[in-house]
N, C-alpha and C positions, 0 to 999 in steps of 0.2 A: 404613898400611893402611888405605882408606874402610870407616869400617862401613856394612856391610848392612843396609837399613833394610825390614822388611816389610813387605805395603800392609798397611794401618791401623793402623800403627805412626803416632801422633800426635807433632810434629814440635815443632822451640819456640814455632812460632806456632801449635800445636794443629790444625793440618791436619794429614792425611796426605802423607808425601811423597810417593808413588811416583801419590797423585790427581792431585796440584802437575805432576808430572813429566810425563805424560798428557795434560794440557791443554798443557802450551808445546809438545811432540809436534804434537799435533793442531793448534793454532796456526799451529806453521812449515809444517805440510805444507799447511795451507788457504792461507797467506802465499805457498808455491812455486808449489800450484797457479790460484791467481787471478793471478800474474806471469807462469803460463804460459800464460794463456787471453787476456791482455793481448798478449802477445809475440804469439800466434795472430793476433787482432784486427790489431794492427801489421803482419802480413807480410800479409793477406790487404787492407789498404789499399792497401801499397804496393805490390801486386802490382797491383791495382786501376788504383792512380795511373801506375805504368810503362804498362802499358794502351794509358791514355786519351793519355798522351804519345805512345806510339810510334801512337794513331789519330793526332791531333790534329798531329803530322809529316809521317804518309803526307796527309791531305784537304791541310794549309798547303800543303809541296809539289808537289801534284798542284794545284790552283788557282793558287797562282802561277806556275805553268807552263803554265795552258790558259786561265786567262778571258783571254788577249788573243785567242785565235782566233774569239772572237764578235764582234770588230771588222775590219775590214778597212780600210786606206789605200787610198783611191780620188784618182782628181782628173778634175774639170770640167774637159771641150773642147767645141768649140766647132764640132763640124762639118756640115759644108755635103751632102750628099744627095745629089751627081752623078746626075740618069738616064742620063746615057752607062755609068759604070762599074756602075750596079745593076741597069739594065733598058732594057738598048740595045733591045731590040725593039721597048718599050713596051704589050707584050701582059701586064702582073702579072700573071704565069704564078709560081706559089710555087717550082716548080722555079727558073726564075730568080732569084727572090728569094732562094732560100735559099742557090747558090752565089756570088754576087756578091762582086766582089772587096774586101771591107769592109777587110781590113787594111789597103791602100792609101787609103783614106778617113783612118783612124787615121793612120796615119803622117804623110797630109799637115797633118791639123789640129794635131798634136804637134810637126810641124817648124818650122809658123807659131809656135808660142810660142818658138822659138831661130833667128832668120834667120843668128845668126852660126857656127852650126854649120854646115857646108860641106862638112869632109874625109870620105870616106869612113868611116871607121875610127870617128871619133866619131861621124857620125851612127845607125854598129851599137850602140856603147854608150848613145845616146839612147834610142834606139828599143827596147834591152834591158830600160830602165825601167817600159816600159807591157808589161800581161800580155795573154798569148793571148786569153784569156777576154774583151779590149773587143770583139774581132770579133763574139761571140757576143750580145754586149751589144746594137750595132745590128741584127746579123741579125733577134735577135727583135723588134725596136722595129719594123723594115722589116716583117714579117711581118705584124707585130698592125694596123697600122694603112699602107698601101702609101701613104695619101697623104699620108704625109710626105718622099716623092722627091720632088728638088728643092728642099726647102726645105733651112735652115741651124737645127740645132736643138742644141741644149746636153744633154750625156751625162753622167754618173757612170761611168766605167770603174775595175776595177782597175788597181795597180801591179803590178809583179814581187815575187815574194816577198821576194827581197833587200830591195826598196826599202823594204817593207814591215816588215821585221823593224829593218832602221834606222832607219822611224821609230817604232820601239815601243823603240827604245835597244836593242835586243837584240846590233845590230852598233854598234861604237863607233866613230866618225870618229878617234879619238886613236890605236885601231890600228894601225899599220905599212900601208901599201896591201898591200903584197904578202901581207899576212897574211889580208885581208877581202876578200869579193867584192865591194862596193861599189868603187868606182872613184873618185878623187877630183871626176875631173869630174864623173862621176853626184851627189856630192853636193853641189859646187855647182851644181848645171841642178836637186836637190831642194827647195835652200835658196831657189833664185829664185823656183819653182813655188809655194812655202811664204807669200813677200813678198808673191804679186802672189797671196795667200786662195785659189788653185786647190786646195786638197790638204785634201781632206776625209776624217772616217774615220767611218764608215756600219757598220748591224750588218750582219755578215757572214751575211747570208740562205743566200749558197751552202751555207754550212758542212749547210744543214740540207735543202736542196734538191736536191741533185747527188750524184753518185755520185764513184767514185772516180777519181782524176788523176794524170797524172805533175808538173802542176804545180800543187803546194800551195795555191796560191791559191785552184785551182778544185777543189781536192778536197774531198766530204760527204760526209754518211755515210748519206745518206736512202739509198742502196743494199744498206745493209749491215741498217738497224734493217727495209726490209721483208725481205732475207733472216734476218734473227731470227726477225719479224714469220712468216711461211712455215714455218720450224726449228719455231716453240715450238709452232704449229697443227698439226701434224703429231704432234711428241710426244705432245701432252694428248691426239690424237683416239686415237692407241694406246695410252698410257701407264694412262692414266685407267681406263677400262673394264678392260683385263686385271688391272689391281691390285685394281682393287674385285672382280671377279668371283676371285680367285684366292682375297682375304681373305674372303670371306664364305663360299668352300668351307672353306677353309683353320678356318677359326676357329669355324663351326658346321653343318660336313654332313661333313667330313671325321673317321676314326675316328683314333683315338690310337693307333698302331702306328710300327714302325720306318721304316717307309715314309714315313709324313709327321713324323717327325723327320727324318728324312734331309732331307725338301724344309725343311724350316722353318731346319736347319743350312746349306743350300745358301742360301738367300735372303740369310741374315744374313752368308755370306763373298762375296755378290756385292756386299753394298752396299758391301765392303771393297778393292773389284778397283778396279785404278789405273785411270782411267779410259781411257788410252790401249789397253788391252787391247778395249776394246769398239770401240776406232777400227780395230784391226787385224781386228776380228769383222767390223765394215762394209765392210772393203775385201776379205775374203779371201770372205765370204757376197752381199752387193748387188752390188757395182762385178765381182768376178772370175767368180761362180757365175748370178746373175740379171743381168749387163750392163745395170745399173739407169743412167740417165744420171750423170758423173762431177759435183762442185762443184753436186750439188742441194739445194735444202732438203728436197726429200723424204726422200732417203737421210742426210743429216743429223739429219732428224726422225726417222727408224727408229733409226738410232745411239744415241739422246739418247735414245730412249721406251726400248729397254733398259736404258739405264744408271741412270734413272731409276723403272724398276720397281721392284727393290728398296728405295728408298726410301720408295715411297707404300704399297707393300704394307706393309710395319713399321707405318707411320704408320697406316693403316687397320685394321690387326689389333690394335693399342691402341688404335684410337678403338672398338672392337666389342666386347673386353672392357671397355672402363669400363662398357658399359651394365649397369646390376644384370638378374641374375636373376630379381628377381620381376616384369620386365616381360614376359619371355618365358614365365614359368608365368602370369600373367593372362591374359596372349594363348591361351596353351593351352588355359587354363580354360574361356573364353568359347568354344569348338571352332574355334578358327582354324591350320590345319593351317602344319606349319614354314616351308614358303616363304612362305605370312603372313606369319607372327611376325616372319620377316627382313626382306620386303622392306616393309610397311607399319607394323612399330614399332621394331623396332632398328635397320634401317638409317638411315632418317630421324633418329632419335636420335643418332647416330651421324657424321653428315654433316659437322657444324662441324670438327670432329676431322678428318674426310678430308682435307676441303678446305682446310683449316691443313697437312696432311700433302704435301698434292699442292702449291700454293703453293711451299713451300719447296723440294719438287723441282724445279719449274720454275725456281724462282730457279738450283739449282746447273747447271740444264742451260746457261739462260740466259750465265752465265759460264763455260761449258767453252771449252775450244781445244784438248787434245791430241786426242781424235778426230773431230774435221773436218779438222785437217790432214791424219789418215789417208787420210781419201776425199777430199783434192782441194783442198776449202771456202779452200784459201791465193790461189788463180788471182786474179791482176787482171781482174779487173770491171768494165766500167766503166757496163753500162748499168743502168738501174732492174730488178730481176724483177717479172715481172708473174704468174708463178704458182710452184706447189712445184718444179715441172722445171725449169724456167728456171736460167741458171748463176748464181749468187750468192756473196755471202759473207755473216758475221756479224759482228757488232759485237766479240766479243773477237779472232777472226782479223784484223780490219780493222786493231785496234790494236797485233797483233802484226808487219803488215805493215809501217803508218805510221813503228810505232819502230824496223825497221831500215831505215830512210832516212835519206842524208847529211844532206840539205837542214835548217839550224834551223827553220825552218815548218813541217817534218811532226814536229818536236818538241812544238811546242804545240797541234796538232793533235790528235796523238798524246794530251795528257791533257786534253784540253776532250772526247774521244771517251771517256776514262776517266771524267770525270766525269758524259757523259750515261747511262753502261749504269749506274754508281755511285746514278743517281737512279732508272734503273728498279728494280735490285733493290731499295734501298731501299722504294722502294713497294710491290712484290709482296712483303717482307717483313711492311711495315706492315700491308698489307691483313689478311696473315696473320692477326694479333695482333689488327686489328679483329674478322676473321668467330669468333674464337676467345673475345672480351672477350663479344663481344654475342650468340652462338649459346649457348655452351657451357653444360652446367645440372652441377648438383652434386648429387650424389643423397647 
C-alpha cells in the first residue's frame, strides 16, 4: 500500500508533497485550458477561411461567367442608304423614316460580302448571323441625321447571340454540328469575315441602355434598374417616416405595459417573417382589394416597405436607446418640453444609427425577389418605366427571368446582372459603414 502523506509533511527533498501535487495539477489544468483556447482560435480561423473561400468561389464563378457580357461581337458593314427604300416620298417625315425597310439594306450589304452564296437555304443561314438589332442601328442613325440618305456609310452592327458566343469561345467548333447551334457553313463565313478584318469587339453599351428583349444581344438592364429605383423611392418614402415615428413613440413616450410589450414582440417577430408572406399580403390587399396596378413599382415599393419596417424600427430604437439619459435630463433641466428634447437633442444624436439601419434595410429590400413575384413583377417588360405606376420589373426579378432562359448568351447576362446588383449592394453597405464611422459618437 502507498503511504498517505498529509499536508505539510516534508518529503525527501524538504518540500511538502501535497503542495507539489497541487502545482502539478494546476499546471496540467492550465495546459489543457491553453490547448482548448488554441483549438478554439483555430476553429475560428478555419471558419473564416472556409467562408472566405466560399465567397471567393462565388465571386470568381460569377465574374468568369459574366464579364464577357460587357463586350459584344460586331461586324463592320458598308451600307448604301437608298432613298427609294428609306424615303420614297422624299418628305423626310419621321414616320416614314422610322418604318422604312432597313432590314433589306442590311441583307443587301451583308450578302454583297458573300456573292458565292446563292442558295435560298444557305442565304437564310447567312442572314441569321446578323442580329435583328442591326436594323435599329441604321434607323436611329437616319432619324438622327436624315442627310445621310442616299450616301454609303460604314456602320458597326451586332452579330447574333450564337455567333457572339462562338466568337467568345463558349461554342466550340470541335463539337459535332448536330450538337451546336452554329453550323459549319456559318463558322466558315465567320472566319472569312475575321480574315477580312470586318469583325470587331466593342463595349456592349446596349446592356446598360436597353430594356429586356427576347434576343440576348439586344437585352439590357436599364428597365430593371429604373424599376428598382422607383421601387426603392416608394419603399423609402413609406418605411422611413413610419419606422422613425414608431420608434420615437415606443422608446420615448409609450407607457411600459403589456400592450407595448405585445407590440414590441410582434415587431421582432415580423422581422423574421419570410418575405413571401409580405408578397401574399400585397397580393390580397393592394391588388385584389384596392385594385392597384399590377407589376408596378408603386405596389412593389409598398410591399417592400411593410417588409422593411421592422428592421428599421429595431435599428432606430437601438440608436435612440444609445443616447445617454444625461442628454435628456440636461435638456429638461433647461426648460425644454419632452417633444423638444426628442426632436432637438435625442433624434439628431441618434440619426447616424437610424440612417445606418435604414440603408441596411433598403439593401435587403433591393435584393428581394419572392414578394415581387407574388404581385406580378415577373412580367416580360420591354419598355423603360417612366413613373412608379408604369409596368416594370426589378433587378433580382430580371436575373430570375434570364436564368430561366435556355440560350447560352443569357447565362453570361445573368451573371453580369448579378455583378451589377452586387455592386449596388456593396456601395449601399459601404455607405452605411462610412456614415456610422463618420457620425458615430462614443459616450
